[in-house]
C-alpha positions as CSV (number, residue, x, y, z in Angstrom):
1,M,-9.1,26.7,6.8
2,A,-8.1,27.6,10.4
3,A,-7.0,24.2,12.0
4,E,-9.1,24.4,15.2
5,R,-12.5,25.1,14.4
6,N,-15.1,23.8,16.7
7,T,-18.0,24.3,14.5
8,T,-19.4,22.0,12.0
9,S,-21.2,24.4,9.9
10,F,-19.3,25.9,7.1
11,S,-21.9,26.9,4.6
12,G,-20.4,29.1,1.9
13,E,-16.8,28.9,3.0
14,H,-15.7,26.4,0.3
15,K,-15.8,26.5,-3.4
16,D,-18.3,24.1,-5.3
17,H,-16.0,20.7,-4.5
18,G,-16.8,17.1,-5.5
19,R,-19.2,17.6,-8.3
20,S,-20.5,14.1,-9.7
21,G,-20.5,13.6,-13.6
22,L,-24.4,14.7,-12.9
23,G,-23.1,18.1,-11.9
24,L,-24.4,17.7,-8.1
25,T,-21.9,18.3,-4.9
26,A,-21.1,15.5,-2.6
27,A,-23.5,17.1,-0.4
28,E,-26.5,17.3,-2.8
29,L,-25.4,13.4,-3.5
30,R,-26.0,12.8,0.2
31,G,-29.1,15.0,0.6
32,L,-27.2,17.4,2.7
33,P,-28.2,21.3,2.6
34,E,-26.6,23.1,0.2
35,G,-22.8,24.5,1.3
36,S,-22.5,21.6,3.5
37,V,-18.9,20.2,3.6
38,V,-18.0,16.6,3.0
39,G,-15.0,15.2,4.4
40,Y,-13.2,12.0,4.1
41,A,-10.6,10.4,6.3
42,A,-9.0,7.5,5.3
43,G,-7.2,4.6,7.4
44,A,-6.7,1.1,8.8
45,F,-7.9,1.7,11.8
46,D,-6.5,-1.3,13.0
47,L,-5.8,-2.1,16.4
48,F,-8.3,1.0,16.9
49,H,-6.5,3.5,19.8
50,V,-6.6,7.4,20.4
51,G,-4.7,8.2,17.5
52,H,-7.5,7.2,15.3
53,L,-9.8,8.8,17.4
54,N,-8.2,12.2,17.5
55,I,-8.2,12.1,13.8
56,L,-11.7,11.3,13.3
57,R,-12.6,14.2,15.8
58,Q,-10.7,16.7,14.2
59,A,-11.7,15.7,10.8
60,K,-15.5,16.1,11.8
61,R,-14.5,20.0,13.3
62,H,-13.7,20.5,9.6
63,C,-16.7,19.5,7.8
64,D,-20.3,18.6,8.1
65,Y,-20.2,15.0,7.2
66,L,-17.5,12.6,7.6
67,I,-16.6,9.6,5.8
68,A,-14.2,7.3,7.1
69,G,-12.5,5.3,4.7
70,V,-11.6,2.0,6.0
71,V,-8.8,0.7,3.9
72,S,-9.7,-3.0,3.0
73,D,-7.6,-6.4,4.1
74,E,-6.4,-6.7,0.7
75,M,-5.2,-3.1,0.3
76,L,-3.4,-3.2,3.2
77,E,-1.5,-6.0,2.2
78,V,-0.4,-4.1,-1.0
79,T,0.3,-1.0,0.6
80,K,1.9,-2.1,4.0
81,G,3.0,-5.4,2.9
82,R,1.2,-7.0,5.9
83,A,-2.5,-8.3,6.9
84,P,-4.3,-6.5,9.5
85,V,-4.9,-7.8,13.0
86,V,-8.5,-7.0,12.8
87,P,-10.7,-7.8,9.4
88,A,-12.0,-5.2,7.6
89,A,-15.7,-5.7,8.3
90,E,-15.2,-5.6,12.1
91,R,-12.6,-2.4,11.8
92,A,-15.9,-0.9,9.7
93,E,-18.1,-1.9,12.5
94,I,-15.7,-0.5,15.0
95,V,-15.1,2.8,13.2
96,S,-19.0,3.3,12.4
97,H,-19.9,3.6,16.0
98,V,-17.6,6.7,16.6
99,K,-19.7,9.5,17.1
100,F,-17.8,11.6,14.7
101,V,-18.7,9.4,12.2
102,D,-21.2,9.6,9.6
103,E,-20.5,7.0,7.1
104,V,-18.0,4.5,6.7
105,H,-16.6,3.4,3.1
106,V,-14.3,0.4,2.8
107,E,-11.1,1.2,0.4
108,S,-10.8,-1.5,-2.4
109,V,-8.5,0.5,-4.5
110,E,-5.2,2.3,-3.7
111,D,-5.5,5.2,-5.8
112,K,-7.6,7.9,-3.6
113,L,-8.7,9.6,-6.6
114,D,-10.6,6.6,-7.8
115,T,-12.0,6.4,-4.0
116,W,-13.3,10.0,-4.6
117,A,-14.8,9.3,-8.0
118,H,-16.9,6.5,-6.3
119,V,-17.7,8.2,-3.0
120,R,-17.4,12.1,-3.8
121,F,-16.0,14.5,-0.8
122,D,-14.6,17.8,-0.6
123,L,-12.0,17.9,1.9
124,F,-9.5,14.8,2.5
125,F,-7.8,14.5,5.9
126,K,-4.4,13.3,6.2
127,G,-1.7,13.0,9.0
128,D,1.0,15.6,8.5
129,D,3.8,12.9,8.0
130,W,2.7,13.3,4.3
131,K,2.9,17.2,4.7
132,G,5.7,18.5,2.2
133,T,6.6,15.0,1.0
134,P,6.6,14.2,-2.8
135,R,3.7,12.2,-2.2
136,G,1.7,14.7,-0.5
137,R,2.7,17.1,-2.8
138,D,1.3,14.7,-5.5
139,L,-1.8,14.1,-3.5
140,E,-2.7,17.9,-3.2
141,A,-1.9,18.3,-7.1
142,R,-3.8,15.5,-8.2
143,F,-7.2,16.5,-5.9
144,S,-6.7,20.2,-6.5
145,E,-7.6,19.3,-10.1
146,V,-11.4,17.9,-8.9
147,G,-11.6,20.9,-6.1
148,V,-10.6,18.9,-3.3
149,E,-8.7,20.3,-0.6
150,V,-5.9,18.2,1.5
151,V,-6.1,19.0,5.2
152,Y,-2.9,17.8,7.2
153,F,-3.6,17.0,11.2
154,P,-0.9,16.1,13.5
155,Y,0.4,12.6,13.9
156,T,-0.3,11.1,17.2
157,V,3.4,10.3,17.8
158,H,3.2,8.3,21.2
159,T,0.4,5.9,20.0
160,S,0.3,3.9,16.7
161,S,-0.8,0.6,15.6
162,T,2.8,-0.1,15.0
163,R,3.8,0.1,18.2
164,L,0.7,-1.7,19.8
165,R,1.3,-4.7,17.0
166,T,5.1,-4.9,18.2
167,A,4.1,-5.2,21.7
168,L,1.3,-8.1,21.0
169,D,4.0,-9.9,19.0
170,L,6.6,-9.6,22.1
171,L,3.7,-10.7,24.5
172,S,2.9,-13.5,22.4
173,A,6.5,-14.6,21.8
174,P,7.5,-18.6,23.2
175,A,8.2,-18.5,26.7
176,G,11.7,-18.7,28.3
177,G,12.9,-16.1,26.0
178,N,13.7,-13.2,27.9
179,T,14.4,-11.1,25.4
180,S,13.5,-6.8,24.9
181,Q,13.1,-4.9,21.8
182,T,13.0,-0.9,21.6
183,L,10.1,0.8,20.0
184,G,10.1,3.8,17.9
185,D,10.5,6.3,20.9
186,G,12.9,4.5,22.4
187,A,10.8,2.5,25.0
188,Q,12.0,-0.8,25.8
189,V,9.7,-3.8,25.7
190,R,10.3,-7.1,27.7
191,S,8.9,-10.4,26.7
């Protein structure tokens, strides 16, 4: 599939993906026209920024119906080892108002195949930092067994929730501690 599609109609371009146990496709489960492609873009979407917006924009270019998977607070603590700054209900509310998003699902399980079994989709969108890694290859193999294609997008290097969180931590440090910290891209933040 080409990376830069500007259309949202993909009828007839995909295999019969995302069939439920009832024999319905992801599109049929949602009452969409035959051949419609349902995509799924998962993320913490904590401290929502332009990188998140770019992923959702690119994802919508590849599907007719986009589901944004907002990772729950509990799952973020398990997978990232930290609690989010913004609670899941608020992150889901923010993401639901992005014009590219048709549906929001709050993820409460770590295994994306379990999420697929519950939600159903044809395409799974992921940042290209996973491409070619053992985890990425495993994800691709497992999803291919159920007819889901993994589509990678470029990671927005200059903006990340981790950088924003680091900057906020430094800004909220006690006064009088004239310190600085180097961010991942070499930028210095002074407090």
